[in-house]
C-alpha positions in Angstrom: 0.0 0.0 0.0 1.4 3.4 -1.0 1.7 6.3 1.5 -0.9 8.2 -0.6 -3.4 5.4 -0.3 -2.8 5.1 3.4 -3.3 8.9 3.8 -6.5 8.7 1.7 -7.9 6.0 3.8 -7.5 8.4 6.8 -9.9 10.9 5.1 -13.4 10.9 6.6 -14.8 13.4 4.0 -18.0 13.9 6.0 -20.6 16.1 4.4 -21.7 19.2 6.2 -25.4 19.8 6.9 -26.3 23.2 5.5 -27.6 25.7 8.0 -30.8 26.1 5.9 -31.6 22.6 7.2 -31.1 23.8 10.8 -33.7 25.8 12.7 -32.0 27.4 15.7 -34.4 28.1 18.5 -31.6 28.4 21.1 -31.9 30.8 24.0 -28.3 31.8 23.6 -28.1 32.2 19.8 -31.7 33.1 18.7 -31.6 36.6 20.2 -28.2 37.2 18.6 -29.5 36.2 15.2 -32.6 38.5 15.7 -30.2 41.4 16.4 -28.2 40.5 13.4 -31.3 40.7 11.2 -32.8 43.7 12.8 -29.7 45.8 13.5 -26.3 44.6 12.2 -26.9 43.8 8.5 -28.8 47.1 8.0 -26.2 49.1 9.9 -23.5 47.6 7.7 -25.5 48.3 4.5 -26.0 51.9 5.6 -22.2 52.3 6.3 -21.4 50.8 2.9 -23.7 53.4 1.4 -22.4 56.3 3.5 -18.8 55.6 2.8 -19.2 55.3 -1.0 -18.6 51.6 -1.2 -21.8 50.9 -3.0 -21.6 54.0 -5.1 -18.2 52.8 -6.5 -20.2 50.2 -8.5 -22.5 52.8 -9.9 -19.5 55.0 -10.9 -17.7 52.0 -12.4 -20.8 51.2 -14.4 -21.0 54.8 -15.7 -24.3 55.4 -13.9 -23.0 58.3 -11.9 -20.1 60.7 -11.9 -17.2 60.7 -9.4 -14.0 59.2 -8.3 -13.4 55.9 -6.4 -13.9 56.3 -2.7 -12.1 54.3 0.1 -9.5 51.6 0.1 -8.8 49.4 -2.9 -10.3 46.3 -1.4 -13.6 48.0 -0.3 -15.7 46.1 -2.8 -15.2 43.0 -0.6 -17.2 44.6 2.3 -20.2 45.0 0.1 -20.0 41.4 -1.0 -19.7 40.1 2.6 -22.7 42.1 3.7 -24.7 40.7 0.7 -23.6 37.2 1.7 -24.8 37.7 5.2 -28.1 39.2 4.0 -28.5 36.1 1.8 -28.1 33.8 4.9 -30.7 35.9 6.8 -33.1 35.5 3.8 -32.6 31.8 3.8 -34.0 31.5 7.2 -36.7 34.2 6.9 -37.6 36.1 3.7 -37.7 39.9 4.0 -39.1 41.7 1.0 -37.5 45.0 2.0 -34.0 43.5 2.5 -34.3 41.4 -0.6 -35.2 44.5 -2.7 -32.2 46.4 -1.3 -29.9 43.5 -2.2 -31.4 43.3 -5.7 -30.6 47.0 -6.2 -27.0 46.5 -5.3 -26.7 43.3 -7.4 -27.9 45.4 -10.4 -25.1 47.9 -9.7 -22.5 45.1 -9.4 -23.6 43.5 -12.6 -23.5 46.8 -14.4 -20.0 47.5 -13.2 -18.6 44.3 -14.7 -16.4 44.9 -17.8 -17.1 43.1 -21.1 -14.3 40.5 -20.5 -15.7 39.7 -17.1 -13.2 41.7 -15.0 -14.7 43.3 -11.9 -12.8 45.5 -9.4 -14.1 49.0 -9.1 -10.8 50.4 -7.8 -8.9 49.5 -11.0 -11.8 50.3 -13.3 -12.1 53.9 -11.8 -8.5 54.6 -10.8 -5.9 52.7 -12.8 -7.3 50.4 -15.5 -3.8 50.2 -17.1 -2.4 48.6 -13.9 -4.7 45.6 -13.6 -2.9 42.4 -12.6 0.4 44.2 -11.9 0.5 44.2 -8.1 -0.5 40.9 -6.4 -1.1 42.7 -3.2 -4.0 44.8 -4.6 -6.7 42.2 -3.6 -8.2 41.8 -7.1 -8.9 38.1 -6.6 -9.6 38.6 -2.9 -12.5 40.8 -3.8 -13.5 38.4 -6.5 -13.6 35.6 -4.1 -16.0 37.4 -1.8 -18.2 38.1 -4.8 -18.4 34.4 -5.5 -19.3 33.5 -2.0 -22.0 36.2 -2.0 -23.3 35.0 -5.3 -23.6 31.4 -4.2 -25.3 32.4 -1.1 -27.8 34.7 -2.8 -28.6 32.1 -5.4 -29.2 29.5 -2.8 -31.4 31.9 -0.8 -33.6 33.2 -3.7 -33.0 31.2 -6.8 -32.0 34.5 -8.6 -29.0 33.9 -11.0 -27.9 37.5 -11.7 -25.1 37.7 -9.1 -24.2 34.1 -9.7 -23.8 34.7 -13.5 -21.7 37.7 -12.7 -19.5 35.6 -10.5 -19.2 32.9 -13.1 -18.1 35.4 -15.8 -15.5 36.8 -13.4 -14.2 33.2 -12.7 -14.1 32.5 -16.4 -12.0 35.7 -16.8 -9.6 34.4 -14.2 -9.5 31.0 -15.9 -8.7 32.5 -19.3 -6.0 34.7 -17.9 -4.2 32.5 -15.5 -3.3 28.8 -15.3 -0.9 26.4 -16.9 0.7 28.0 -19.9 -0.8 31.4 -19.1 0.2 34.0 -16.6 1.5 33.3 -13.1 -0.4 34.7 -10.1 -0.1 34.6 -6.3 -2.9 36.5 -4.7 -1.6 38.5 -1.8 -4.7 38.0 0.3 -6.0 34.5 0.1 -9.8 34.0 -0.3 -10.2 33.3 -4.0 -9.0 29.7 -3.6 -11.8 28.6 -1.2 -14.4 30.7 -3.1 -13.6 28.9 -6.3 -14.3 25.5 -4.6 -17.6 26.9 -3.3 -18.5 28.1 -6.8 -17.6 24.6 -8.2 -20.0 23.0 -5.7 -22.8 25.4 -6.7 -22.3 25.0 -10.5 -20.6 21.6 -10.9 -18.0 23.3 -13.1 -14.8 21.3 -12.3 -12.4 23.8 -13.8 -13.2 26.2 -10.9 -11.8 24.0 -8.2 -8.9 23.0 -10.5 -8.1 26.7 -10.9 -8.1 26.9 -7.1 -5.6 24.0 -7.0 -3.4 25.8 -9.5 -3.5 29.0 -7.4 -2.4 27.0 -4.4 0.4 25.4 -6.3 1.7 28.8 -7.5 2.8 29.6 -4.0 6.4 29.3 -2.9 8.0 29.4 -6.3 9.1 33.0 -6.6 6.2 34.2 -8.7 5.0 36.9 -6.2 5.3 40.5 -7.3 4.1 43.6 -5.4 4.2 45.7 -2.3 4.3 42.7 0.1 7.3 41.1 -1.5 9.2 44.3 -1.7 9.0 45.0 2.1 12.0 43.5 3.9 10.1 43.3 7.2 7.2 41.3 5.6 8.3 39.6 2.5 6.8 36.4 1.0 6.1 34.7 4.4 3.6 37.5 5.2 1.2 36.1 2.6 2.4 32.5 2.8 4.4 32.5 -0.4 7.8 31.5 1.1 7.5 27.7 0.6 5.3 25.5 -1.6 2.1 24.8 0.3 2.7 21.0 0.6 5.9 21.8 2.4 4.4 24.1 5.0 5.5 23.2 8.5 4.5 26.2 10.6 2.1 29.1 10.7 3.6 32.4 9.5 2.6 35.9 8.4 -0.8 37.5 8.3 -3.3 35.5 10.4 -6.4 35.8 8.3 -4.5 35.1 5.0 -3.0 32.0 6.5 -6.3 30.6 7.8 -8.0 31.2 4.4 -5.1 29.4 2.7 -5.4 26.4 5.0 -9.2 26.5 4.5 -8.7 26.3 0.7 -6.1 23.5 1.0 -8.6 21.5 3.1 -11.4 22.2 0.6 -9.3 21.0 -2.3 -8.4 17.7 -0.5 -12.1 17.2 0.3 -13.2 17.9 -3.3 -10.5 15.8 -5.0 -9.8 13.1 -2.5 -6.1 13.7 -3.2 -4.2 13.5 0.1 -1.2 15.6 -1.1 -1.8 18.4 1.4 -2.7 16.2 4.3 0.8 16.2 5.9 1.1 20.0 5.7 -2.4 20.5 7.1 -1.7 18.3 10.2 1.7 20.0 10.7 0.5 23.5 10.5 -2.7 22.8 12.6 -0.6 21.5 15.5 1.8 24.4 15.2 -1.0 26.9 15.2 -3.1 25.4 18.0 -0.4 24.2 20.3 2.0 27.1 20.2 0.2 30.1 18.8 -3.4 30.2 20.0 -4.9 32.1 22.9 -7.3 30.5 25.4 -10.1 32.5 23.7 -9.2 31.0 20.4 -7.6 34.3 19.3 -4.7 34.1 16.9 -2.1 36.6 15.7 -0.5 38.5 18.5 1.2 41.3 16.5 -0.3 44.6 15.3 2.8 45.0 13.0 1.8 42.2 10.6 -1.7 41.4 11.9 -0.4 38.0 12.5 2.3 35.7 13.9 5.7 36.4 15.4 7.4 33.4 17.2 6.2 30.4 19.2 4.5 31.1 22.5 4.4 34.9 21.9 1.0 35.5 23.4 0.9 38.9 25.2 -2.4 39.8 26.7 -2.8 43.6 26.8 -1.2 44.0 23.3 -2.8 41.0 21.8 -4.0 41.8 18.3 -6.3 38.8 17.8 -8.2 40.2 14.8 -11.9 39.2 14.8 -11.6 38.1 11.2 -8.8 35.7 12.2 -11.1 34.0 14.8 -13.8 33.7 12.2 -11.3 32.3 9.7 -10.0 29.8 12.3 -13.6 28.6 12.6 -13.8 28.2 8.9 -10.6 26.2 8.7 -11.4 23.9 11.6 -14.9 23.2 10.4 -13.4 22.0 7.1 -10.8 20.0 9.0 -13.5 18.3 11.0 -15.3 17.3 7.8 -12.1 16.1 6.2 -10.6 14.0 9.0 -13.6 13.2 11.3 -11.9 14.3 14.5 -13.8 16.3 17.3 -10.7 18.3 18.2 -11.4 20.5 15.2 -15.0 21.0 16.3 -13.7 21.9 19.7 -11.8 24.8 18.1 -15.0 25.9 16.2 -16.8 26.0 19.6 -14.0 28.0 21.2 -14.3 30.6 18.4 -18.2 30.6 18.5 -18.4 31.4 22.2 -15.2 33.4 22.7 -12.9 34.6 20.0 -15.3 35.5 17.3 -18.4 36.4 19.4 -16.3 39.0 21.4 -16.1 41.0 18.1 -19.6 42.3 18.2 -21.5 44.2 20.9 -24.7 42.9 22.4 -26.6 45.7 20.7 -25.2 44.5 17.3 -23.9 47.9 16.1 -20.5 48.2 17.6 -17.4 46.1 16.9 -13.9 45.1 17.9 -11.3 44.8 15.2 -8.7 43.9 17.9 -9.4 41.6 20.8 -6.9 41.9 23.6 -7.1 39.6 26.7 -6.3 42.5 29.1 -7.1 46.2 29.0 -6.5 49.0 31.5 -9.7 50.6 30.2 -8.8 52.3 26.9 -9.9 49.7 24.4 -13.5 50.1 23.2 -15.9 49.0 20.5 -16.8 51.3 17.6 -19.4 51.5 15.0 -17.2 51.2 11.9 -13.6 51.2 10.7 -11.9 52.6 7.6 -10.9 49.0 7.0 -14.2 47.3 8.1 -13.4 43.7 7.2 -14.4 42.6 10.7 -18.0 44.0 11.0 -18.8 42.7 7.5 -17.3 39.3 8.2 -19.4 39.0 11.4 -22.5 39.7 9.2 -21.8 36.6 7.2 -20.4 34.4 9.9 -23.1 34.6 12.7 -26.2 34.0 10.5 -24.6 30.8 9.2 -23.7 29.2 12.5 -26.3 26.4 11.9 -23.9 24.8 9.5 -21.6 23.8 12.3 -24.2 21.7 14.2 -24.3 18.4 12.3 -22.5 16.4 9.7 -23.3 13.3 7.7 -20.8 10.4 7.9 -20.7 7.3 5.8 -22.3 5.2 8.6 -24.6 7.8 10.1 -24.7 11.3 11.5 -22.5 13.5 13.7 -23.5 16.1 16.2 -20.8 18.7 16.7 -22.4 21.7 18.3 -25.2 21.7 20.8 -27.9 24.2 20.1 -31.6 24.2 20.9 -33.6 23.6 17.7 -34.3 21.1 14.9 -32.2 19.8 12.1 -33.2 17.9 9.0 -30.5 15.6 7.8 -30.5 14.2 4.3 -28.4 11.0 4.1 -27.0 9.5 0.9 -29.4 8.0 -1.6 -31.2 4.8 -0.4 -30.7 5.8 3.3 -33.4 7.4 5.5 -33.4 11.1 6.2 -33.5 12.1 9.8 -35.1 14.9 11.8 -33.1 15.6 14.9 -34.5 17.8 17.7 -32.2 19.1 20.4 -33.3 20.5 23.7 -30.7 22.2 25.9 -29.7 25.3 27.7 -26.1 25.0 26.5 -23.6 26.6 27.0 -24.9 27.4 30.5 -26.0 23.8 31.3 -24.5 20.5 30.2 -27.9 18.6 29.9 -28.7 17.8 26.3 -31.7 15.8 25.1 -31.9 14.7 21.4 -35.0 13.2 19.8 -34.3 11.1 16.7 -36.9 10.7 14.0 -35.7 8.8 10.9 -38.1 8.6 8.0 -38.1 4.8 8.6 -36.6 2.4 11.1 -33.0 1.9 10.2 -29.6 1.1 11.7 -27.0 3.8 11.7 -24.5 5.4 14.0 -24.9 8.7 15.9 -21.7 10.3 17.0 -21.9 12.9 19.8 -18.9 15.2 20.4 -17.5 15.1 24.0 -15.9 18.6 24.3 -12.3 18.7 25.1 -13.0 20.8 28.2 -15.4 18.1 29.6 -14.0 15.8 32.3 -17.0 13.6 32.8 -20.3 12.7 31.1 -23.2 10.3 31.2 -25.4 9.1 28.3 -28.6 7.2 28.0 -30.8 6.0 25.1 -34.5 5.8 25.6 -33.9 6.1 29.4 -31.4 3.3 29.6 -27.8 4.2 30.6 -25.3 3.1 27.9 -21.5 2.8 28.0 -19.8 4.3 25.1 -16.1 4.8 24.7 -14.7 8.0 23.3 -13.0 7.7 19.9 -11.6 10.8 18.1 -13.5 12.9 20.6 -16.9 11.2 20.0 -19.1 8.6 21.6 -20.7 6.5 18.9 -24.1 4.9 19.4 -25.2 2.4 16.8 -28.6 0.7 16.8 -31.9 0.5 14.9 -33.4 3.9 15.4 -37.1 4.6 15.4 -39.1 7.8 15.4 -39.2 9.2 18.9 -36.1 7.5 20.2 -34.2 9.8 22.6 -30.6 10.3 23.7 -29.8 12.1 26.9 -26.2 13.4 27.3 -25.1 15.1 30.5 -21.8 16.9 30.4 -20.2 17.9 33.6 -19.7 21.6 33.7 -17.7 22.7 36.7 -15.6 25.9 36.9 -12.2 24.9 35.5 -8.9 26.6 36.3 -6.8 27.0 33.2 -3.0 27.3 32.9 -1.0 28.2 29.9 2.0 26.2 28.9 5.1 27.3 30.8 6.7 28.6 27.6 4.1 31.4 27.4 6.0 34.1 29.4 3.1 36.4 29.5 1.0 33.9 31.5 3.5 32.7 34.0 2.1 33.0 37.5 -1.4 33.6 36.1 -4.5 31.5 35.8 -7.8 31.8 33.9 -11.2 30.5 34.4 -13.5 28.6 32.1 -16.9 26.9 32.6 -18.1 24.8 29.7 -17.0 26.5 26.5 -17.1 30.0 28.0 -13.9 31.8 28.9 -14.4 34.3 31.8 -12.8 37.6 32.6 -12.8 40.2 35.4 -14.3 43.5 34.3 -14.1 46.7 36.3 -17.9 47.2 36.0 -18.3 44.4 38.5 -15.1 44.9 40.5 -14.8 48.6 41.0 -13.2 48.0 44.4 -10.3 46.3 42.7 -7.4 47.8 40.8 -6.2 46.5 37.4 -3.6 43.7 37.9 -3.3 44.5 41.6 -5.2 41.5 42.9 -4.6 37.8 42.9 -6.8 34.7 43.1 -6.2 31.2 44.3 -6.9 28.3 42.0 -8.7 26.6 44.9 -11.0 29.5 45.5 -14.6 28.3 45.2 -16.8 30.1 42.6 -20.5 30.1 42.7 -22.3 30.0 39.3 -25.0 32.7 39.5 -27.8 33.0 37.0 -28.1 36.6 35.8 -31.0 36.7 33.2 -31.1 40.5 33.0 -27.4 41.1 32.9 -25.4 41.4 29.7 -28.1 39.7 27.7 -28.5 36.9 30.2 -25.4 35.2 31.5 -24.1 32.9 34.2 -21.5 34.9 36.2 -18.9 33.4 38.5 -19.0 34.9 42.1 -16.1 34.3 44.4 -13.3 36.2 46.2 -9.7 37.2 45.6 -6.8 36.0 47.7 -7.5 38.8 50.2 -11.1 37.9 50.7 -12.5 40.7 48.5 -15.5 40.0 46.3 -14.5 38.9 42.8 -17.0 38.6 39.9 -16.2 37.1 36.6 -18.3 37.5 33.4 -18.0 35.9 29.9 -15.2 37.3 27.9 -17.4 37.7 24.8 -19.6 40.2 26.8 -16.9 42.7 28.0 -17.0 46.4 27.1 -20.8 46.5 26.8 -21.1 48.7 29.9 -19.2 51.6 31.4 -15.5 51.8 30.5 -13.0 50.1 32.8 -10.3 47.4 33.1 -10.6 43.8 31.9 -8.4 40.8 32.5 -8.6 37.2 31.4 -5.4 35.9 33.0 -5.3 36.8 36.6 -2.4 36.8 39.0 -2.2 33.6 40.9 -2.0 33.4 44.7 -0.3 30.1 44.8 1.3 27.7 42.3 -0.5 24.4 42.0 -1.3 23.4 38.4 -4.7 22.0 37.6 -5.3 22.1 33.9 -3.7 23.1 30.7 -5.4 24.1 27.4 
């Protein structure tokens, strides 16, 4: 047996269940999705209008006079908001929102040039400089157009934006590829978008172009501003080595995660395991040496990315919101490719901490940067000149249902626990399944699942046991069962009938967390986590304490206190510091939603007994 065949056998290649098949009724997520629909998507559309981002398309189409406004990649913000709007329309049609999207789609289509090219910055500012600087995000913007187009077609059945995206992809395919021009896109995105376009259209040359673009990296083809800067260079955009030779995470965090997402997609689409070794190596390097307890990645403001192993400062942590979202994208794909729950654990960490922290409870203010400590000077704002993070949240949060379940060859997989229902279509000849989940997760570990297959049939149900969980109990139709954990899942195989139930109880104590000793910033410090939620101390609850001038014992008992009217409804941790003064901890995702003040995740430790490591 060849090494390739051995690697291929290791690929699970599960199929994701689209979020359109998931009805989230969750007490934690449903209010946030409502805010996204009622506030966030419209606020971002308004900002795109106010800042000229939408008008740029009208200008490029010759429908109005004026010069290009903004930054050269601003087209992408419009596309991301349209993608998010499409996801919201999938779950609930909204005639007013749909009409606004149609208006913008008409402008986008009108701005497309005869050969399929579409990037308003170059059309309006420097048409003679198209395809001369690989840093200028031409394909990055195109990739976001493709993702928006697929989403809007799936939401409404309308083809205008999809046809525009296909014409653009055809332009890329005519211009670049074997025997044509070289290209290394400075900001990855197009590679994963082409795979998504392939899945929507069935046009195989789209994913093959994605593969070609991946293979262009690391061979000296890069040209442009990035490559000319000595302090950045090819590693900044992952162009320093061929992708199959990648051993460690480098450069700009978002670009890296999009690259790895595309590599994972190509393996999934093709079944070719050529990138498997690189994916395993770089995942371990990212998660084990370069990830914060919140799931944040990329500590440095200088390059919006990585520096050296275990460099994880707290007050100066960059941790771009887009990077947390991209980390979820990549790990979701890794879970589907390899069938291991450790990747779904990372998705969960981002959902409840790293990514969710990026948006206010009101839905109209955002973090670009997510430090793990602040003396009180870091606050959310309504918009940024570079507003990739608000617009990325608009498309990420409405699609969270896609992370709930997957379809395996022998059954179904439950990855995330959210109250609601899921309709799962299995391969031809096998019964479809309706799965109903009842839970108060993430605040409680009790989860009840009701299984309703179309007909009685034997199949396996895998349930993820989160990496933070130290104990669990499971029963089927009221009878306790013993099930060993394999790859982070317990598997229950039997003949299932409509109405069968599974009850899973996950122990959810307050856990003390320690960083690895190599992380200098966290030596002598501890953090607290309960279930998937990472906690922090915020001045709004601890006005009698001074920033970093108190300590806490890892043995100090914390009471879990239900606070339905605080910060959108939370479970806070109530205890005391080492001097007996009251200490209240709240979820990290909720900080800076009240009066300004200090915040700390990693607290000074009063003694030195280790309990857990993440």
